C-alpha positions as CSV (number, residue, x, y, z in Angstrom):
1,M,42.9,138.6,60.8
2,L,41.8,139.8,64.1
3,N,43.7,142.1,66.4
4,Y,43.7,141.5,70.5
5,N,41.3,144.6,70.7
6,T,38.6,143.5,68.2
7,A,38.9,139.5,69.6
8,S,38.5,140.6,73.3
9,R,34.9,142.3,72.6
10,L,33.8,139.5,70.5
11,S,31.9,136.5,71.9
12,Y,34.0,132.9,71.1
13,F,30.8,132.6,68.5
14,E,31.6,135.8,66.6
15,S,35.2,135.3,66.7
16,L,34.7,132.1,65.2
17,Q,32.7,133.6,62.7
18,S,35.3,136.3,61.9
19,I,37.8,133.8,61.2
20,N,35.2,132.0,58.8
21,N,35.3,135.3,57.0
22,S,38.8,136.1,56.8
23,F,39.3,132.4,55.7
24,N,36.5,133.2,52.7
25,T,38.4,136.3,51.5
26,R,41.6,134.2,51.1
27,D,39.5,131.6,49.3
28,R,40.0,129.1,52.0
29,T,37.4,126.4,53.0
30,S,35.5,127.7,55.5
31,V,34.8,125.5,59.2
32,K,31.4,124.4,60.2
33,L,29.8,125.9,62.9
34,T,27.5,124.2,65.3
35,I,25.9,126.1,68.4
36,V,25.6,123.7,71.2
37,S,24.7,124.6,74.8
38,E,26.9,126.7,76.6
39,D,27.0,124.1,79.7
40,L,29.4,121.5,77.5
41,E,33.0,122.6,78.0
42,D,35.4,121.9,75.1
43,E,36.4,118.6,76.4
44,D,33.2,117.1,76.9
45,L,32.4,117.9,73.2
46,M,35.8,115.8,72.3
47,I,34.5,112.8,74.6
48,M,31.4,112.7,72.7
49,L,32.8,113.2,69.1
50,N,35.1,111.0,70.2
51,A,32.8,108.6,71.5
52,S,30.7,108.8,68.0
53,I,27.8,110.4,70.1
54,I,28.3,113.9,67.8
55,N,29.8,114.0,64.6
56,N,31.5,116.1,62.4
57,S,30.9,115.2,59.3
58,S,28.2,117.9,57.2
């Protein structure tokens, strides 16, 4: 897994990619990552998901 020093040098997206890689090496299902505008906050995305403006299906 990532240690603090490694994680602090990575972007948020790179950190998620690294976690996905660790899932793959442990035979776990990886998470589908989608790049969105940096202007959107996590809360905005959750509201949009809840309102079915965006979806979480593949």
